[in-house]
C-alpha positions in Angstrom: -9.0 -5.0 -10.1 -5.2 -4.1 -9.2 -2.8 -6.4 -7.2 -2.2 -4.6 -3.9 1.3 -4.9 -3.5 3.3 -4.6 -0.1 7.3 -4.0 -0.5 8.9 -4.5 2.6 11.8 -2.5 3.4 14.7 -4.8 2.2 12.8 -4.1 -1.1 12.7 -0.2 -1.0 16.0 -0.2 0.5 17.9 -2.0 -2.4 16.0 -0.2 -5.2 17.1 3.0 -3.6 20.4 1.9 -3.5 20.5 1.0 -7.1 19.9 4.3 -7.9 22.3 6.3 -5.1 24.5 3.9 -6.7 25.5 2.1 -3.5 25.3 -1.3 -5.1 28.9 -2.1 -6.5 27.9 -5.9 -7.7 26.9 -4.9 -11.6 24.5 -8.3 -12.0 22.6 -7.0 -8.3 22.3 -3.5 -9.2 20.8 -4.2 -12.6 17.9 -5.9 -11.3 17.0 -3.9 -8.6 16.8 -0.7 -11.5 14.8 -3.2 -13.7 12.5 -4.5 -10.7 11.5 -0.8 -9.7 11.1 -0.4 -13.7 8.7 -3.0 -13.9 7.0 -1.9 -10.8 6.4 1.5 -11.5 5.1 0.4 -15.2 2.5 -2.0 -13.6 1.5 1.0 -11.3 1.1 3.3 -13.8 -0.6 1.4 -16.2 -2.9 0.3 -13.1 -2.4 -3.2 -12.5 -1.0 -2.9 -9.3 -0.7 -0.6 -6.1 1.7 -0.3 -3.6 1.0 1.5 -0.9 3.0 3.6 1.9 3.0 2.1 5.5 3.9 4.3 8.4 6.9 1.9 9.0 8.7 2.4 5.8 9.9 6.1 6.8 10.6 4.9 10.3 13.0 2.3 9.1 14.3 4.2 5.9 15.8 7.4 9.0 18.2 4.2 10.3 20.4 5.6 7.3 20.5 8.8 6.4 22.5 8.1 3.3 19.6 6.5 1.3 16.3 8.0 3.6 15.5 10.6 0.4 15.8 7.9 -2.3 13.9 5.4 -0.3 11.2 8.4 0.2 11.6 9.3 -4.0 11.1 5.1 -4.3 8.0 4.6 -1.9 6.3 8.3 -3.9 6.7 7.2 -7.6 5.4 3.3 -6.9 2.7 4.5 -3.8 1.5 8.2 -5.9 -0.3 9.2 -2.2 -1.7 5.6 -1.5 -1.2 5.1 2.1 -2.6 2.8 4.8 -4.2 4.0 7.7 -1.9 4.0 10.9 -1.5 0.2 12.4 -3.5 1.3 15.6 -6.4 2.6 13.5 -6.8 -0.6 11.5 -6.6 -2.9 15.1 -9.5 -0.6 16.8 -11.6 -0.8 13.5 -10.9 -4.8 14.0 -11.5 -4.7 17.5 -14.6 -2.8 17.2 -15.6 -5.2 14.5 -14.9 -7.7 17.3 -16.8 -6.3 19.5 -20.4 -6.1 17.6 -19.9 -9.7 16.6 -19.4 -10.2 20.3 -22.7 -9.1 21.2 -24.7 -10.1 18.2 -24.8 -6.9 16.1 -24.5 -6.2 12.4 -21.4 -4.6 11.2 -21.5 -1.4 9.5 -22.0 -0.9 5.4 -18.9 0.5 4.5 -16.4 -0.7 1.3 -14.0 -3.1 2.8 -10.4 -0.5 1.7 -12.1 2.0 4.3 -10.3 0.0 7.2 -7.1 -0.5 6.1 -6.5 2.6 3.4 -7.0 6.3 3.2 -7.9 6.3 -0.3 -9.1 3.6 -2.4 -6.6 1.3 -3.8 -8.7 0.0 -6.7 -9.2 4.1 -7.9 -6.7 4.6 -10.8 -3.4 5.6 -10.5 -4.3 9.4 -12.7 -6.6 10.2 -9.5 -4.0 10.3 -7.0 -1.2 12.3 -9.2 -3.2 15.6 -9.4 -2.1 16.0 -5.2 1.1 14.0 -5.6 2.7 16.6 -8.5 4.3 19.8 -7.6 4.0 22.6 -9.9 7.1 21.6 -11.8 5.6 18.3 -12.6 7.8 15.9 -10.2 7.1 14.6 -7.1 7.1 16.5 -4.1 10.3 16.0 -1.6 9.5 15.3 2.1 12.1 17.2 4.6 13.8 15.0 7.3 11.9 14.6 10.6 13.0 16.4 13.9 15.2 14.2 16.0 12.5 13.9 18.4 10.5 12.0 15.6 13.4 9.5 14.8 13.8 9.0 18.8 9.6 8.9 19.3 10.0 6.2 16.2 12.6 4.5 17.9 10.7 4.1 21.3 7.5 2.1 19.1 10.4 0.1 17.4 11.9 -1.0 21.2 8.2 -1.9 22.3 7.1 -4.1 19.8 11.1 -5.8 20.8 10.9 -5.9 24.5 7.0 -7.4 24.3 8.6 -9.8 22.2 11.6 -11.0 24.6 8.8 -11.3 27.2 7.3 -13.1 25.5 10.0 -16.0 24.6 11.6 -15.2 28.2 8.4 -16.7 30.0 7.7 -19.3 26.9 11.6 -21.0 27.8 10.8 -21.3 31.4 7.4 -22.6 30.4 7.3 -24.8 27.4 3.6 -25.4 26.3 2.5 -27.0 23.3 0.9 -25.4 20.2 -2.7 -24.8 21.0 -1.6 -23.7 24.5 1.3 -21.7 23.2 -1.1 -19.9 20.7 -3.6 -19.0 23.0 -0.8 -17.5 25.6 0.6 -15.5 22.7 -2.9 -13.9 21.8 -3.0 -13.3 25.7 -0.2 -12.0 25.8 -0.5 -9.6 22.9 -3.9 -7.9 24.0 -2.1 -7.8 27.7 0.5 -5.4 26.6 -2.0 -3.3 24.2 -4.7 -2.5 26.8 -4.3 -4.9 30.0 -2.2 -4.9 32.9 1.4 -5.2 31.2 0.3 -1.7 29.0 -0.4 0.2 32.5 2.4 -0.8 33.9 4.5 0.5 30.9 2.7 3.6 30.8 3.4 4.2 34.6 6.6 3.3 34.2 7.0 5.9 31.1 4.8 8.5 33.1 7.5 8.4 36.0 11.0 9.0 33.6 12.4 12.0 33.3 12.6 11.7 29.7 9.7 14.4 28.0 9.4 12.2 25.0 8.6 9.2 27.1 5.8 11.3 29.4 4.2 12.2 26.0 4.2 8.6 24.7 2.6 7.9 27.8 0.1 10.8 27.6 -0.6 9.7 23.9 -1.4 5.7 25.0 -3.4 6.8 27.6 -5.5 9.1 25.3 -5.9 6.2 22.6 -7.4 3.6 25.4 -9.7 6.2 26.8 -10.7 6.9 23.4 -11.1 3.3 22.6 -13.3 2.4 25.9 -15.4 5.4 25.0 -15.8 3.5 21.4 -16.4 0.6 22.9 -19.2 1.6 25.4 -20.9 3.4 22.3 -21.4 -0.1 20.5 -22.4 -1.6 24.2 -19.2 -2.7 25.6 -20.2 -2.2 29.6 -16.2 -1.0 30.4 -17.6 -1.0 33.8 -18.9 -4.4 34.3 -15.6 -6.5 35.0 -17.2 -10.1 34.1 -18.2 -8.4 30.4 -15.1 -6.8 30.1 -13.4 -9.9 30.6 -15.5 -12.0 28.7 -15.1 -10.0 25.7 -11.2 -9.1 26.1 -11.0 -13.3 26.0 -13.8 -14.2 23.6 -12.9 -16.0 20.2 -14.3 -12.9 17.9 -11.3 -10.4 19.3 -9.0 -13.0 19.2 -9.6 -14.1 15.7 -9.5 -10.9 14.4 -6.5 -10.3 12.2 -4.3 -8.5 13.3 -4.2 -10.4 16.5 -4.8 -13.6 15.0 -1.4 -12.7 12.7 0.6 -10.9 15.3 0.2 -13.7 17.9 0.5 -16.6 15.7 4.1 -15.5 14.3 5.3 -15.0 17.8 4.2 -18.5 18.9 6.2 -20.1 15.9 8.6 -17.5 16.8 8.8 -19.0 20.3 8.8 -22.6 19.4 11.7 -21.9 16.7 13.4 -20.1 19.9 12.7 -23.4 22.3 14.3 -25.7 20.1 17.5 -23.4 19.8 17.0 -21.5 17.0 18.0 -17.7 17.7 16.0 -15.0 16.2 17.5 -11.5 15.2 15.9 -8.4 16.8 14.9 -7.3 13.9 12.7 -10.2 13.3 10.5 -9.0 16.1 9.5 -5.3 14.6 8.4 -7.4 11.4 5.5 -9.1 13.2 3.5 -6.3 13.7 3.6 -5.2 9.7 3.3 -8.3 8.7 0.1 -8.4 11.0 -1.1 -4.7 9.4 -0.5 -5.8 6.2 -1.1 -9.3 5.1 -5.0 -9.5 5.4 -5.5 -6.3 2.9 -3.0 -7.5 0.1 -2.3 -9.9 -2.3 1.6 -9.8 -2.5 3.7 -9.3 0.3 7.3 -9.5 0.1 9.4 -10.0 3.9 12.5 -11.5 4.7 13.6 -15.4 4.4 12.8 -16.1 8.1 9.0 -14.4 8.3 8.2 -16.3 4.5 9.0 -20.0 6.1 7.1 -19.0 9.2 3.8 -17.7 6.7 3.9 -20.2 4.8 5.2 -23.5 5.9 4.3 -23.4 9.6 1.4 -21.2 9.6 -0.5 -21.5 5.9 -1.1 -18.4 5.8 -0.6 -17.3 2.7 -3.7 -19.9 1.9 -5.6 -18.7 5.0 -5.3 -14.8 3.7 -4.7 -15.7 -0.1 -1.9 -13.7 -0.5 1.6 -14.4 -2.5 4.6 -14.0 -0.5 7.9 -13.2 -1.4 11.2 -13.2 0.4 15.2 -11.6 -0.8 16.7 -15.0 -1.8 17.5 -14.8 -5.3 14.8 -16.9 -6.5 12.2 -15.5 -4.7 13.7 -11.9 -6.4 13.2 -13.7 -9.7 9.8 -15.1 -9.1 8.5 -11.9 -7.7 9.4 -9.8 -10.9 8.1 -12.4 -13.2 5.2 -12.5 -11.2 4.8 -8.3 -11.8 5.6 -8.7 -15.5 3.1 -11.2 -16.4 0.1 -9.3 -14.5 -3.0 -8.7 -16.7 -4.5 -5.4 -17.3 -7.2 -4.7 -14.9 -10.8 -3.8 -16.0 -11.7 0.0 -16.3 -12.1 1.5 -12.8 -16.1 2.4 -11.9 
């Protein structure tokens, strides 16, 4: 079995910067070069799989100097293996929660189908023919239009604003951990499909920006599609009581994305109330971790998030994932782990 490795933007960017010659410290540059070589070898030896996540290139577009280098690093490590979009993963989890809520049997399907576009346990060779160009080189991806970059920024700001609303609310009304976690889950679902979501869509529709209006239309259509899928499962969305009971059910609240997302926000809220200010970028890490954590064996993130995930939430144990930050000790430990991974059994 491959170890599924999620590489966060810090690791990808530093490997790209090393290759582009932007890291002047020779020791640092040498490390990131060697780590990339170790990861690439482990991928080609079918010891690990490094899937691409939609947020990777979203983040890469903010530094045009190394955008193409990051693209190249991703291509040479993922070989076409991709996570499904976070909304798709979340909606699959919602469907499973609805079936559990109704006592229905879940569909029999391979576990990877929820999270990945293709089987991450398949040998890397099986993906190579689709990725290699006619000259045997990895295809170059062109930069996306300015409108797409702006849409990415809107998505990022949406996550940030939702987190800031949470902190503002709980700053004025401190809660105990269990209450804070419950309110964090309610806040997440309210922002996803509740009153807050409806207000946000209405506000975007009324803006002059065509991009905002298009984003609002996309979000509205996504919600309509989700309601239709829930109706097909058996959730009567025209029955207020049934809908309310499902929307506040343990099955929904404990689904992986909801659990991870809300728990991290609750932990951030506690830190905030204790006077520890968070960076805006921290909030953007939350939906990324909520997407990848249940489906990876090894994950990299920043030091603050590792502390929250491991020391506060113990999610490394709950989700059976090894978590590394970008500190020197963690980077070296991560590299040692990659180098020491055993060969995998032949894929069948």
